[in-house]
VOKOL-854522 format. One line per 2 residues: number of its first residue (from 1); their letters; for each residue z negated, x, y of C-alpha. Coordinates in Angstrom, 2 decimals, always signed. Layout:
<rs>
NUM> a> Z X Y | ...
</rs>
This chain:
<rs>
1> xx> -13.20 +87.32 +58.17 | -14.90 +84.53 +57.30
3> xx> -15.30 +83.63 +53.62 | -14.25 +79.96 +52.29
5> xx> -16.46 +79.00 +49.63 | -13.81 +75.49 +49.13
7> xx> -11.18 +77.88 +48.63 | -12.73 +80.03 +46.13
9> xx> -14.45 +77.01 +43.98 | -10.89 +75.73 +44.04
11> xx> -9.92 +78.82 +42.10 | -12.18 +77.57 +39.27
13> xx> -11.10 +74.23 +39.19 | -7.85 +73.95 +39.83
15> xx> -5.57 +73.89 +36.37 | -2.84 +75.90 +35.80
17> xx> -0.77 +77.18 +33.06 | +2.89 +78.77 +31.79
19> xx> +3.33 +77.36 +28.44 | +6.97 +78.37 +27.08
21> xx> +8.46 +78.19 +30.49 | +6.99 +75.08 +31.66
23> xx> +5.04 +74.79 +34.55 | +2.11 +72.08 +35.19
25> xx> +1.78 +71.32 +38.99 | -1.65 +72.64 +40.25
27> xx> -4.37 +70.22 +40.54 | -7.99 +69.84 +39.71
29> xx> -8.33 +69.68 +35.85 | -8.33 +66.33 +34.24
31> xx> -5.85 +64.69 +37.23 | -2.99 +62.73 +36.53
33> xx> +0.03 +63.63 +38.28 | +0.23 +60.44 +39.86
35> xx> -3.17 +61.03 +41.46 | -2.60 +64.52 +42.46
37> xx> -2.34 +63.20 +46.36 | -5.73 +62.03 +46.36
39> xx> -7.15 +65.30 +45.57 | -6.45 +67.81 +48.56
41> xx> -8.28 +70.48 +48.69 | -8.17 +70.96 +52.74
43> xx> -10.00 +67.58 +52.88 | -12.99 +65.81 +52.12
45> xx> -12.87 +63.73 +48.97 | -12.85 +60.12 +49.27
47> xx> -14.09 +58.25 +46.04 | -10.94 +56.19 +44.97
49> xx> -13.37 +53.16 +45.01 | -14.33 +53.70 +48.56
51> xx> -17.82 +54.06 +47.60 | -18.33 +57.41 +49.35
53> xx> -16.78 +60.69 +50.87 | -17.79 +63.92 +49.53
55> xx> -17.03 +67.85 +50.68 | -14.43 +68.94 +47.98
57> xx> -16.27 +71.51 +46.87 | -18.69 +68.62 +44.94
59> xx> -15.38 +67.43 +42.94 | -15.90 +68.68 +39.26
61> xx> -19.34 +70.18 +39.81 | -20.68 +68.71 +36.81
63> xx> -22.49 +66.15 +39.02 | -21.24 +62.35 +39.59
65> xx> -21.37 +61.32 +43.14 | -18.67 +58.48 +43.25
67> xx> -19.37 +54.87 +41.52 | -16.45 +54.96 +39.44
69> xx> -16.78 +58.38 +38.63 | -13.52 +59.59 +40.25
71> xx> -15.05 +63.02 +41.29 | -15.67 +64.26 +38.04
73> xx> -12.12 +64.03 +36.62 | -12.91 +67.28 +34.32
75> xx> -16.32 +66.87 +33.22 | -18.30 +65.06 +31.40
77> xx> -21.05 +64.40 +34.04 | -19.57 +60.39 +34.70
79> xx> -20.16 +58.00 +32.05 | -17.39 +55.62 +33.39
81> xx> -15.05 +58.69 +34.20 | -11.52 +59.40 +32.54
83> xx> -9.57 +62.59 +31.56 | -6.06 +63.32 +31.87
85> xx> -4.72 +65.16 +29.01 | -0.77 +66.78 +30.32
87> xx> -0.38 +67.64 +26.31 | +3.25 +69.41 +27.71
89> xx> +5.82 +69.11 +25.50 | +4.25 +66.05 +24.01
91> xx> +2.59 +62.78 +25.65 | +0.46 +62.73 +28.07
93> xx> -3.21 +61.27 +27.08 | -6.20 +59.39 +28.78
95> xx> -9.25 +59.98 +27.16 | -12.78 +58.92 +28.01
97> xx> -15.06 +61.69 +29.93 | -17.80 +61.49 +27.56
99> xx> -15.15 +63.46 +25.09 | -14.74 +66.21 +27.42
101> xx> -16.56 +69.31 +25.51 | -18.10 +67.23 +23.14
103> xx> -16.70 +69.88 +20.01 | -13.66 +67.45 +18.93
105> xx> -10.12 +68.35 +19.88 | -8.79 +65.41 +21.38
107> xx> -5.82 +66.96 +23.69 | -3.01 +68.82 +21.73
109> xx> -2.87 +71.21 +24.69 | -6.61 +72.03 +24.28
111> xx> -7.38 +71.35 +27.76 | -10.47 +68.69 +26.92
113> xx> -12.53 +71.58 +25.04 | -12.12 +74.20 +27.84
115> xx> -15.67 +75.10 +27.91 | -16.38 +74.19 +24.34
117> xx> -18.02 +76.39 +21.16 | -15.24 +75.06 +19.48
119> xx> -11.75 +76.81 +19.97 | -8.35 +74.05 +19.72
121> xx> -5.20 +75.01 +19.54 | -2.51 +73.82 +21.65
123> xx> -0.01 +72.01 +19.24 | +1.88 +70.04 +21.76
125> xx> +5.43 +71.39 +21.24 | +5.06 +71.41 +17.73
127> xx> +3.67 +67.48 +17.94 | +6.66 +66.81 +20.41
129> xx> +9.17 +68.27 +17.88 | +8.36 +66.01 +15.52
131> xx> +8.22 +62.91 +17.36 | +12.19 +64.26 +18.79
133> xx> +13.09 +63.93 +14.90 | +11.30 +60.68 +14.41
135> xx> +12.60 +59.49 +17.69 | +16.36 +60.49 +16.28
137> xx> +15.74 +59.04 +13.35 | +14.46 +55.62 +14.67
139> xx> +17.29 +55.54 +17.33 | +19.80 +56.32 +14.48
141> xx> +18.20 +52.85 +12.66 | +18.55 +51.44 +15.55
143> xx> +22.09 +51.94 +16.35 | +22.91 +51.05 +12.56
145> xx> +20.85 +47.92 +12.92 | +22.34 +47.06 +16.23
147> xx> +25.96 +47.22 +15.25 | +25.27 +44.63 +11.95
149> xx> +23.15 +42.58 +14.94 | +26.51 +42.55 +16.79
151> xx> +28.16 +40.95 +13.82 | +25.48 +38.62 +13.77
153> xx> +26.25 +37.70 +17.44 | +29.65 +37.36 +16.94
155> xx> +29.11 +35.09 +13.69 | +26.38 +32.91 +15.58
157> xx> +29.02 +32.80 +18.47 | +31.84 +31.64 +16.43
159> xx> +29.48 +29.06 +14.54 | +28.15 +27.31 +17.66
161> xx> +31.22 +27.12 +19.34 | +32.82 +25.30 +15.64
163> xx> +29.35 +23.18 +15.87 | +30.17 +22.33 +19.36
165> xx> +33.30 +21.14 +18.37 | +32.39 +19.42 +15.30
167> xx> +29.82 +17.62 +17.36 | +31.93 +16.34 +19.66
169> xx> +34.61 +15.11 +16.89 | +31.16 +13.32 +15.16
171> xx> +30.67 +11.73 +18.47 | +33.86 +10.42 +18.76
173> xx> +34.37 +9.15 +14.90 | +30.63 +7.69 +15.51
175> xx> +32.09 +5.35 +18.23 | +34.92 +4.11 +16.18
177> xx> +32.61 +3.70 +13.65 | +30.83 +2.12 +15.40
179> xx> +33.00 -0.43 +16.69 | +34.50 -0.88 +13.04
181> xx> +30.33 -1.42 +11.95 | +29.79 -4.14 +14.94
183> xx> +33.17 -6.04 +13.91 | +32.09 -6.16 +10.41
185> xx> +28.49 -7.29 +11.35 | +30.49 -10.22 +13.13
187> xx> +32.68 -11.45 +10.51 | +29.66 -11.09 +7.77
189> xx> +27.46 -13.30 +10.32 | +30.53 -15.96 +10.21
191> xx> +31.24 -16.38 +6.71 | +27.36 -16.14 +5.54
193> xx> +26.87 -18.99 +8.14 | +29.54 -20.86 +6.03
195> xx> +28.25 -19.86 +2.71 | +24.65 -21.04 +3.94
197> xx> +26.26 -24.55 +4.62 | +27.89 -24.37 +1.39
199> xx> +24.69 -23.12 -0.51 | +22.56 -25.89 +1.14
201> xx> +24.75 -28.38 -0.24 | +25.03 -27.02 -3.43
203> xx> +21.28 -26.58 -3.83 | +20.97 -30.24 -2.40
205> xx> +23.07 -31.42 -5.73 | +21.45 -29.20 -7.55
207> xx> +17.90 -30.63 -6.56 | +19.01 -34.38 -6.65
209> xx> +20.17 -33.74 -10.51 | +16.71 -32.05 -11.08
211> xx> +14.99 -35.12 -9.61 | +17.26 -37.22 -12.29
213> xx> +16.52 -35.23 -15.26 | +12.66 -34.96 -14.66
215> xx> +12.66 -39.03 -14.32 | +14.43 -38.95 -17.11
217> xx> +12.21 -36.70 -18.87 | +9.09 -38.64 -17.52
219> xx> +10.36 -41.81 -19.05 | +10.82 -40.07 -22.46
221> xx> +7.28 -38.50 -22.22 | +5.75 -41.82 -21.31
223> xx> +7.52 -43.40 -24.28 | +6.31 -40.59 -26.33
225> xx> +2.62 -41.12 -24.87 | +2.68 -44.78 -25.41
227> xx> +3.80 -44.35 -29.23 | +1.11 -41.88 -29.40
229> xx> -1.76 -43.93 -27.97 | -0.23 -47.40 -30.13
231> xx> -0.55 -44.93 -33.43 | -3.82 -43.90 -32.81
233> xx> -4.86 -47.61 -31.58 | -3.52 -48.66 -35.20
235> xx> -5.95 -45.59 -37.00 | -9.02 -46.41 -35.00
237> xx> -8.39 -50.11 -35.47 | -9.75 -49.76 -39.15
239> xx> -9.61 -53.68 -39.49 | -6.41 -54.28 -38.45
241> xx> -7.23 -57.18 -36.68 | -5.61 -55.85 -33.21
243> xx> -9.04 -54.82 -31.43 | -10.80 -51.84 -31.18
245> xx> -14.55 -52.91 -31.23 | -17.61 -50.11 -30.15
247> xx> -18.46 -50.32 -34.39 | -15.02 -48.97 -34.94
249> xx> -15.34 -46.25 -32.25 | -18.75 -45.36 -33.60
251> xx> -17.10 -44.77 -37.33 | -15.10 -42.05 -35.85
253> xx> -17.20 -38.88 -35.60 | -14.77 -37.07 -33.45
255> xx> -16.71 -39.08 -30.72 | -20.03 -37.64 -31.07
257> xx> -20.50 -36.10 -28.29 | -23.71 -34.36 -28.32
259> xx> -23.25 -33.31 -32.05 | -26.31 -34.87 -33.45
261> xx> -24.35 -36.34 -36.38 | -23.66 -39.95 -34.99
263> xx> -21.96 -41.50 -32.57 | -24.07 -43.41 -30.28
265> xx> -23.52 -46.72 -28.52 | -23.43 -44.93 -25.34
267> xx> -20.96 -42.77 -26.25 | -18.88 -44.98 -28.03
269> xx> -18.72 -47.02 -24.28 | -17.54 -43.86 -22.85
271> xx> -14.58 -43.64 -24.81 | -14.35 -47.34 -24.41
273> xx> -14.76 -46.76 -20.72 | -17.51 -49.16 -21.10
275> xx> -15.27 -52.18 -22.28 | -16.93 -53.97 -25.68
277> xx> -13.73 -54.51 -27.63 | -10.23 -52.93 -26.84
279> xx> -6.69 -54.44 -27.20 | -3.53 -51.91 -27.09
281> xx> -2.78 -52.49 -23.37 | -6.56 -52.01 -22.58
283> xx> -6.68 -49.09 -24.77 | -3.78 -47.28 -23.18
285> xx> -4.64 -48.00 -19.63 | -8.53 -47.64 -19.73
287> xx> -9.67 -45.75 -22.84 | -6.99 -43.58 -23.73
289> xx> -7.40 -40.66 -21.30 | -10.59 -39.84 -22.68
291> xx> -9.77 -40.28 -26.33 | -6.21 -38.23 -25.99
293> xx> -8.24 -34.86 -25.63 | -10.22 -35.46 -28.75
295> xx> -7.62 -36.67 -30.64 | -5.16 -33.42 -29.85
297> xx> -8.14 -31.00 -30.34 | -9.09 -32.32 -34.07
299> xx> -7.96 -29.82 -36.63 | -7.87 -32.45 -38.76
301> xx> -9.07 -35.84 -37.65 | -11.65 -37.87 -39.03
303> xx> -9.51 -41.00 -38.75 | -7.24 -39.72 -41.43
305> xx> -9.98 -38.37 -43.48 | -11.71 -41.93 -43.30
307> xx> -8.97 -43.96 -44.43 | -7.87 -41.43 -47.17
309> xx> -11.18 -41.81 -48.32 | -10.94 -45.59 -48.41
311> xx> -7.77 -45.82 -50.04 | -8.59 -43.40 -53.22
313> xx> -8.22 -44.45 -56.42 | -10.78 -45.50 -58.73
315> xx> -9.75 -46.23 -62.65 | -13.64 -47.19 -63.28
317> xx> -13.66 -49.96 -59.90 | -10.88 -52.47 -59.85
319> xx> -12.07 -53.37 -56.60 | -10.88 -49.98 -55.40
321> xx> -7.63 -50.14 -57.18 | -4.41 -49.79 -54.71
323> xx> -1.06 -50.79 -55.90 | +1.67 -48.32 -55.44
325> xx> +3.20 -49.91 -52.40 | -0.19 -49.85 -50.29
327> xx> -0.60 -46.32 -51.54 | +2.94 -45.08 -50.23
329> xx> +2.33 -47.08 -47.04 | -1.11 -45.16 -46.56
331> xx> +0.78 -41.80 -47.13 | +3.50 -42.31 -44.86
333> xx> +1.03 -43.48 -42.09 | -1.44 -40.26 -42.62
335> xx> +1.67 -38.17 -42.24 | +2.11 -40.01 -39.03
337> xx> -1.12 -39.40 -37.69 | -1.37 -35.54 -38.71
339> xx> +1.85 -35.15 -37.08 | +0.89 -36.42 -33.78
341> xx> -2.73 -34.54 -34.15 | -1.19 -31.19 -34.42
343> xx> +1.45 -31.91 -31.77 | +1.03 -30.15 -28.33
345> xx> -0.58 -32.10 -25.86 | +1.85 -34.14 -23.48
347> xx> +0.59 -35.00 -20.18 | +1.58 -38.05 -18.35
349> xx> +3.05 -36.21 -15.41 | +5.38 -33.37 -15.61
351> xx> +3.40 -30.04 -14.15 | +6.71 -28.11 -14.78
353> xx> +9.50 -28.08 -12.61 | +12.62 -28.75 -14.74
355> xx> +15.18 -25.79 -13.86 | +18.95 -27.35 -13.14
357> xx> +21.76 -24.90 -12.66 | +25.28 -26.39 -11.26
359> xx> +28.23 -24.43 -11.33 | +29.49 -23.68 -7.86
361> xx> +32.83 -25.84 -7.47 | +35.92 -23.89 -6.11
363> xx> +35.39 -24.24 -2.68 | +31.87 -22.88 -2.67
365> xx> +32.55 -20.14 -4.89 | +35.06 -18.79 -2.57
367> xx> +32.68 -19.00 +0.11 | +30.05 -17.01 -1.80
369> xx> +32.91 -14.41 -2.81 | +33.73 -13.72 +0.46
371> xx> +30.41 -13.91 +1.67 | +29.88 -10.93 -0.50
373> xx> +32.92 -9.03 +0.36 | +31.86 -9.34 +3.78
375> xx> +28.26 -7.76 +3.21 | +29.67 -4.79 +1.28
377> xx> +32.08 -4.11 +3.96 | +29.70 -4.04 +6.44
379> xx> +27.25 -2.33 +4.23 | +30.02 +0.41 +3.57
381> xx> +30.75 +0.45 +7.23 | +26.89 +0.75 +8.13
383> xx> +26.38 +3.63 +5.70 | +29.24 +5.53 +7.05
385> xx> +27.73 +5.14 +10.47 | +24.31 +6.19 +9.48
387> xx> +25.99 +9.40 +7.59 | +27.27 +10.22 +11.08
389> xx> +24.06 +9.56 +12.28 | +22.46 +12.35 +10.34
391> xx> +25.16 +15.00 +10.60 | +25.23 +14.58 +14.22
393> xx> +21.18 +15.07 +14.49 | +21.26 +18.20 +12.18
395> xx> +23.92 +19.82 +14.13 | +22.01 +19.18 +17.43
397> xx> +18.83 +20.57 +15.85 | +21.20 +23.63 +15.12
399> xx> +22.24 +23.82 +18.83 | +18.39 +22.88 +20.00
401> xx> +17.32 +25.79 +18.12 | +16.33 +29.09 +19.81
403> xx> +18.02 +31.74 +17.65 | +17.32 +34.61 +19.94
405> xx> +18.72 +35.71 +23.25 | +22.42 +35.62 +21.60
407> xx> +21.80 +34.00 +18.78 | +21.75 +36.82 +16.27
409> xx> +18.66 +35.17 +14.44 | +20.93 +32.56 +13.60
411> xx> +22.11 +34.84 +10.25 | +18.77 +34.35 +8.86
413> xx> +18.98 +30.35 +8.81 | +19.44 +29.31 +5.28
415> xx> +18.38 +32.20 +3.52 | +15.12 +32.83 +1.49
417> xx> +13.40 +36.37 +1.34 | +10.66 +37.10 -1.39
419> xx> +8.31 +39.60 -2.24 | +5.83 +40.35 -4.92
421> xx> +2.23 +40.98 -3.64 | -0.89 +41.80 -5.60
423> xx> -0.82 +38.31 -7.55 | +1.31 +36.14 -5.57
425> xx> +4.95 +35.78 -4.94 | +5.71 +34.96 -1.11
427> xx> +8.67 +33.15 -0.11 | +10.31 +33.37 +3.61
429> xx> +13.22 +31.03 +4.77 | +13.57 +31.62 +8.45
431> xx> +13.53 +28.34 +10.55 | +12.61 +26.70 +7.46
433> xx> +9.43 +27.32 +5.61 | +7.04 +29.68 +3.81
435> xx> +5.25 +29.23 +0.39 | +3.29 +31.37 -2.09
437> xx> +3.29 +30.66 -6.09 | +1.10 +32.47 -8.55
439> xx> +2.86 +35.14 -10.66 | +1.15 +33.26 -13.30
441> xx> +2.87 +29.99 -13.14 | +2.45 +26.50 -11.20
443> xx> +3.37 +24.90 -8.14 | +4.68 +26.64 -5.17
445> xx> +2.08 +26.31 -2.09 | +3.47 +25.15 +1.39
447> xx> +2.24 +27.94 +4.25 | +4.01 +26.02 +6.84
449> xx> +7.19 +25.06 +8.12 | +9.29 +26.44 +11.41
451> xx> +7.04 +26.62 +14.59 | +8.21 +28.23 +17.33
453> xx> +8.50 +32.20 +18.73 | +5.29 +33.44 +20.03
455> xx> +6.20 +37.18 +20.82 | +5.14 +38.71 +24.22
457> xx> +6.27 +38.49 +27.62 | +8.16 +41.86 +27.24
459> xx> +9.50 +40.99 +23.71 | +9.59 +37.12 +23.24
461> xx> +11.22 +37.28 +19.62 | +9.38 +39.83 +18.05
463> xx> +7.27 +37.06 +16.03 | +7.27 +33.55 +15.43
465> xx> +4.86 +30.85 +13.57 | +5.15 +28.81 +10.81
467> xx> +2.85 +26.15 +10.82 | +1.77 +22.54 +9.40
469> xx> +1.25 +23.93 +5.80 | -1.01 +22.60 +2.73
471> xx> -4.60 +21.87 +4.04 | -7.32 +24.32 +2.69
473> xx> -10.33 +23.11 +1.14 | -12.39 +22.18 +4.15
475> xx> -10.55 +24.37 +6.27 | -7.36 +24.09 +8.58
477> xx> -3.72 +23.48 +7.67 | -2.18 +26.77 +6.16
479> xx> -0.07 +28.73 +8.82 | +2.20 +31.95 +8.86
481> xx> +2.87 +34.22 +11.65 | +6.00 +36.51 +10.67
483> xx> +6.06 +39.76 +12.72 | +9.96 +40.73 +12.77
485> xx> +10.90 +44.38 +13.46 | +14.05 +46.38 +13.11
487> xx> +15.76 +47.18 +9.71 | +19.05 +48.09 +8.33
489> xx> +18.51 +45.22 +6.06 | +16.74 +41.94 +6.33
491> xx> +13.41 +42.07 +4.19 | +9.79 +40.64 +3.69
493> xx> +8.19 +43.93 +3.50 | +4.45 +42.67 +3.39
495> xx> +2.48 +39.62 +3.11 | -1.36 +39.23 +3.77
497> xx> -4.53 +36.73 +4.84 | -6.56 +38.57 +7.44
499> xx> -8.27 +35.17 +8.00 | -8.58 +31.94 +5.69
501> xx> -5.32 +29.64 +5.33 | -4.15 +32.19 +8.24
503> xx> -1.34 +34.58 +6.86 | +0.88 +37.38 +8.10
505> xx> +3.99 +38.59 +7.34 | +6.17 +41.71 +8.11
507> xx> +9.64 +40.89 +8.18 | +12.75 +43.66 +9.07
509> xx> +16.17 +42.37 +10.10 | +19.17 +44.19 +12.14
511> xx> +19.09 +40.84 +14.09 | +15.55 +42.63 +15.75
513> xx> +17.46 +45.85 +16.27 | +18.23 +45.59 +20.31
515> xx> +19.83 +49.21 +21.35 | +20.25 +49.54 +25.12
517> xx> +19.31 +51.95 +28.01 | +15.87 +50.49 +28.16
519> xx> +15.20 +51.93 +24.40 | +16.69 +55.46 +25.37
521> xx> +14.07 +55.52 +28.20 | +11.09 +54.33 +26.34
523> xx> +11.86 +57.20 +23.64 | +12.26 +59.69 +26.19
525> xx> +8.67 +59.01 +27.59 | +7.51 +62.50 +26.74
527> xx> +6.91 +65.47 +28.46 | +9.47 +68.06 +27.45
529> xx> +10.36 +69.19 +30.76 | +8.47 +70.80 +33.76
531> xx> +6.35 +68.38 +36.07 | +7.49 +70.82 +38.98
</rs>
């Protein structure tokens, strides 16, 4: 009889067990059931990456022959190898081969420490029972949450139908209102044209009256100007001969331009405009423009002072005695000069526009009233049109928003949820905004506004992002990623800032409780049965 070493060695490398009535399929240690067919003891073993073919007795011989480590699934010989924990009664597990017989229990069935100094207990059944209880709780939560989710879906469907119906109604109303608005616009334009013509005629009349009034005022000012110039001429003509000489001009200290205490010939000639003597018409035409500013600006002009000094009475000198009539005449003349000196300067030509307001005649007033009424009616129609447009856009946004595969997340729109976390109060308003505020007071900081769903391929609705929040100092704009999971109530349960200005919220909602056959299958992914 020929001794078959392969069969003999296979007795040592084959892993088999009977646990609580369940049986594990015989195969090399560390090989998952899905790869059992690659490990046939009756054939040479081909490395799974095709790098080599070796005798089967070299499998699990604690020496790495294959580049991918597939010949040593049950030992730690290959650094890139993997070990499969069957974990019957619980969940199978894949660990790196380096953990095999390292003195640490990694597999609940103790299969990874078969040749170790440490003794590991097989507690897969206990862990499986614990997981079963947790699974039942989870499934119960999913069932309860799903019942609420179904009401969300029904409400969302009804609201979407109502929104569509309201949108159609508003669009129909908008066409009617737009037609009315266009009619009001045309009526407004027509009456405004008539109003414009009437107002132009009215303004032309006002302009004509204004010019007439200005001309009249100009004439009055010219008369007043001539009178003032004449009065000053009389005062400067100290000998009252009807002629002002250079000496008479020199006697007036106000003409001392260089303030040296006397009026020079050149200074006198400046105010006489180069003339040796001045009569009244020449004085008004040539000299008065230079003299007037001096006279107007004198707090107490020297003509009055000099004349008052000449007419003072002296009881000891008969030559200086004045009779009573002369004294009265001088006082009246002095009062006139003082009045003229203290009065404000009156320019020769008006630089201020004269305002003239002329009341509308009956026909113009009617056109103005009609135009105002037409504008009011148009503005009212325009406001109504804009209001309908705004409502239409709001409804369109609702219909365009992704509220989940069946609209279940629409139940969250319009609601806000708060959470006290450390020193802040966080607020989440789904499909709107997120913010934080200090518990000690102050304004809210905008963390972002509704962005979009950013879930995985398996669950597109497991998270969404709020973006475009308040800019951080020397940093990005704040943003929040909201992770949603199943819960029997809508609740913000956790908030954190894992990165600067990038926040993370955890939110539970019945809208995320999707209970179907796939959920049952995913929770049944445990080895509570035989592999046979």
